[in-house]
C-alpha positions as a printed Julia matrix, in Angstrom:
74×3 Matrix{Float64}:
 61.32  70.51  239.68
 61.41  73.6   237.57
 58.68  74.93  235.41
 60.4   73.71  232.19
 60.65  70.24  233.64
 56.95  70.25  234.35
 56.2   71.47  230.82
 58.44  68.78  229.35
 56.76  66.09  231.4
 53.23  67.22  230.38
 54.34  67.3   226.67
 55.56  63.77  227.12
 52.19  62.68  228.4
 49.93  64.86  226.25
 52.0   65.63  223.18
 49.32  64.21  220.75
 46.73  66.63  222.2
 49.11  69.59  221.83
 49.85  68.51  218.24
 46.09  68.45  217.44
 45.8   71.96  219.06
 48.55  73.26  216.86
 46.76  71.89  213.82
 43.45  73.49  214.88
 45.11  76.88  215.48
 46.94  76.61  212.04
 43.67  75.68  210.27
 41.87  78.67  211.97
 44.62  81.12  211.07
 44.74  79.89  207.51
 40.89  80.31  207.28
 40.93  83.86  208.78
 43.62  84.98  206.41
 41.77  83.28  203.51
 44.81  81.16  202.6
 47.09  84.25  201.9
 49.74  82.93  204.41
 49.13  79.23  204.05
 52.83  78.24  203.4
 54.09  80.35  206.35
 51.39  78.92  208.65
 52.2   75.31  207.56
 55.89  75.92  208.14
 55.31  77.5   211.51
 52.99  74.72  212.66
 55.45  72.08  211.62
 58.21  73.76  213.53
 56.0   74.05  216.61
 55.13  70.41  216.42
 58.81  69.4   216.11
 59.63  71.37  219.17
 56.71  69.76  221.02
 58.03  66.38  220.05
 61.55  67.25  221.17
 60.52  68.57  224.6
 58.12  65.6   224.97
 60.97  63.14  224.47
 63.15  65.15  226.96
 60.25  64.83  229.42
 60.27  61.1   229.21
 57.25  60.53  227.12
 56.65  58.89  223.8
 55.07  61.13  221.18
 52.15  60.0   219.07
 51.85  63.27  217.07
 53.35  63.57  213.7
 55.3   66.55  212.4
 53.28  67.07  209.25
 51.6   70.5   208.78
 47.96  71.33  209.1
 45.57  69.12  207.08
 47.97  66.26  207.01
 50.81  68.17  205.37
 48.92  68.9   202.1
């Protein structure tokens, strides 16, 4: 089993935790930049969560995390 297969398997099992971590990181970045890059941060976090879900499905897991941006997509 290759490294990518292991990563996909873990994302399949823990995708919801990864998604929450992405949201936390996005919120922190938004806070540190005082909202100057909010739209770019939201867009990037949404894309990261989409990839997390994609790889999680490839790893055989069912994803519970949504693909909304930080703070529930607001």
